[in-house]
N, C-alpha and C positions, 0 to 999 in steps of 0.2 A: 142409407141414402136411397131414395126411390129412383126408378129408371128415368123419370122425368128430370130429377135433379142432376143425375149423371150426364144426361144429354145437355142440359143447360150449362153445367160447369165445363163440359167438353167444348162447347161453342165459345164460351168466354176464353178458354185456353187457346183455341184456334185463332180468335180475333187478336189476342195478344201476340201470337206468333206472326200473324199477318202484318201487324204494325211494326214488329221488329224486323221482319224480312224485307219490308219495303222502306225501312228507315224513316217512318213517318214522324213528324215533329208537331208540337202544338201549333194549331192553325191549319194543318193539312186536312184535306177532305178524305173521309172514308167512303168506300163504295156504298151504294144503296143497299137497303135491306135485301132486295131481290138478288143483287149481284153477290152479296156476301153469302146468301143462301146457296147460290150456284158454286161459288168458289170453294166454300167450306163443306159442300155436300151435306148441308143441314137444313132442317125444316124452317120455313119462314117464321113460325111461331116461336121456335127456340132462339133464332137470331134476334127476333123482336124483344124477347125477354132479356137476353144478354145485353142488348143495346140500352134498354130501359135501366138495367142495373148499373151500367157504366155511366149513364147520364145522372142517375141519382147520386152516385159517388163523385160526381164532378169531373169524370175522366173525359167525357165528350159533351158536346152541346149541339142541339139541333136548331138550325136557322131556317125559319119558314121560307119555303120557296128556293132554298139554296142547297140544303142537304145537312149531313152530319159531319162535324169537325172535331178533331182532337183539341181538348182544352189545355190551358196552362194549369197543370195539376197543382192544387193547393193541398199540402200534406195533412193539414188538420181538418179539411172539409169533411172527409169520410168519418172522422171522429164525431164531428158535430151532427152529421146526418144519423149515424148509428145511435148516438146517445139519445137523440130525440125519439127513437123507437124503443131502445133497450131500457133506458133509465126512467121509465114512466112511474113504476111503483115505488112507494117509500121504502119497502123492504129491500128492493134491488139497490137503491141508492145507498142505504145503510150498509148493505153487504159489501158494496164496492169500497166505501170509505174504510170499513173494517179490514178488508183484504189489503188495502193500500197501507194501512197502519202496520199490518203484520209483515209485509215485505220491507217496509222501512226499518222495522225492528231487526229483521234478519240481516239487512245491509249494515246496520250499526254493529251487529255482532261480528259479521265477517270482516268488516273494515278494521276491527279492533287490532288484529295482528299486523296491520300495515300502517298504523298511525304512528308518526314520529313527532318530535317536539315542534318542528316547523309546521306540520299539519295542524297541530293544536292551535298554534298562533293564527293560522289561516282560518280556522273555524271560528275563533274568537273575533277575528276581523269581520266575518260575515254577520255574526250575531249583533255586533255593535255598529254596523254600517247604517247610519241614519238616512241614507239616500234610498234604502230599500223598504218596500212595504213589508208587512208581516208575511204575506204569502210569497213574495219574492225572496225573502230571507229563507223561508222554508225550502223553496225549490233549490236555491243556491247551496244551502247547507247539505241537502241530501244528494244533490248532483255530485258534490265533492265526495261524500261518503260512498256513493255508488262507483265513482271513479276509483276509489281506493280498494274496492272489492276486487277489482281486476276481472270482473265478470260482465262482459258486454251484454249477454242475453238478459241477465237479471236487471241491468240498467235499462234495457229497452222495454222490458215488461213494466217496470215502474214508470217509465216515461209515458207509455201508453195509458196506464191507469191514471196518471196525473192529468193527462189530456182529457180523459173521460170525466174525471171527478171535477175538473175545472168548469164543466158545464153544469154542475150541481151547486157547488160552493167552493170557496177558496179555503182549503183545509190547512191550518197551521197549528202549532202548539204554543203554549205560553212560553215566554222568553226563558223562564226558569228551567224549562225542559232542556233546551239546547245547552244552557250553561252547566246543568247537572250532568248531561251526557259527556260534555267536554271534560268535566272534572273526573268522571269515571275513567275516561281514557288516560288522563294525566296520572291518576292514582293506581292505574293498572287493576281496576276493579271490574273485571269482566262479568262476574256472577250477577251483578245488580242491573245490567243493561235491560234484560227482559222485563224485570219488575218495573223499571222506570217507565216503560211504554204504557203500562196499564194502571199506573197510579196517578200520573199527571193528566188532568183533563185537557182535551183539545179545545182550541178557540178558533173562531172563524173571523 
C-alpha cells in the first residue's frame, strides 16, 4: 500500500470514529471538509478523497448549499457500485460465476454430515415450490445448505458473491441437479457430490 493510500484509509477510519463518537445517525450533518481536516489533523485533499469514496458507496450525500449528511445506508448499494467497476470484463464475470459454483460445491459437501431426513424433506419442498422462480429456488436451496454447514463466514462469503453475480445474471441449475443432490444425501453417497457439480450444466 502506498503512503497516499495509507493516509486516505486512515482518514476514512478517523471519520468513522468521529461518526461513532458523536452518535451521528442517518440525516445528521457532518462537519465541513475544512472542519474535518482540522479536527482529524489531516490534509484537505485526503479528507476530500475519503468523503468522495463514502459518497460513492452511498454512505453520505451532499446537498447543494446545505452540506454533507449521513445517508440511510442501503446494504446492497456498495455491491452495485463496485460491480459496475469490477465486473466489466467477460473473464472476470466468468471467474466470479465459476468461483461461486466452487463455494456452493464445498457447502454441499460440508452440509452432508449435518443433513437429516427432515432436512431432505425441506429441500424437496424448496425444489417443488411453484411460487418461486428458478433463481429464488437456487438461493433458498443454498441458503439452507449454508445454514447446515454451521459456518457463518462461509455463508457470508457466498452471500456477497451471490449479490455480485446477481448484477451479471441470475445463476441457477437445472431442476435435475437439485433432485440429484438430494438423492445423494438420501443415499449417503458423498463421493459423487463433487462430480455432480461439474457434469450438470447451469441454466440462467
